[in-house]
C-alpha positions in Angstrom: 80.0 137.6 61.1 83.1 138.0 63.2 83.3 138.0 67.0 84.0 141.8 66.9 80.8 142.3 64.9 78.8 140.4 67.5 80.3 142.4 70.3 79.6 145.7 68.4 76.0 144.6 67.8 75.6 143.7 71.5 76.9 147.1 72.6 74.6 148.8 70.1 71.6 146.9 71.5 72.6 147.7 75.1 73.0 151.4 74.3 69.6 151.4 72.5 68.0 149.8 75.6 69.5 152.6 77.7 67.9 155.2 75.4 64.6 153.4 75.5 64.7 153.2 79.3 65.5 156.9 79.6 62.7 157.9 77.1 60.2 155.7 79.0 61.2 157.3 82.3 61.0 160.8 80.9 57.6 160.3 79.3 56.2 158.3 82.3 55.5 155.2 80.2 54.7 151.9 81.8 56.9 148.8 81.9 54.9 147.1 79.1 55.9 149.8 76.6 59.5 149.4 77.6 59.5 145.7 77.2 57.7 145.9 73.9 60.3 148.3 72.5 63.2 146.2 74.0 61.8 143.0 72.5 61.6 144.7 69.1 65.3 145.8 69.4 66.3 142.3 70.4 64.4 140.7 67.5 66.0 143.1 65.0 69.5 142.3 66.4 68.7 138.5 66.0 67.6 139.1 62.4 70.8 140.9 61.6 72.9 138.2 63.1 71.0 135.4 61.4 71.2 137.2 58.0 74.9 137.3 58.3 75.1 133.6 59.2 73.2 132.3 56.1 75.4 131.1 53.2 75.1 133.3 50.2 73.9 131.8 46.9 75.1 133.2 43.6 
């Protein structure tokens, strides 16, 4: 995974967090729901990054 890929993934997660924040504010959801969704997004980003770091076996 290149440095540009990591930056793209970070921007993607940041924009997703903004969407989650807006949706939680619009639907009057509590902070725990926001943090639950954000944690899931962060975990998925880490999974993507780790899957690209593993050496491939053929």
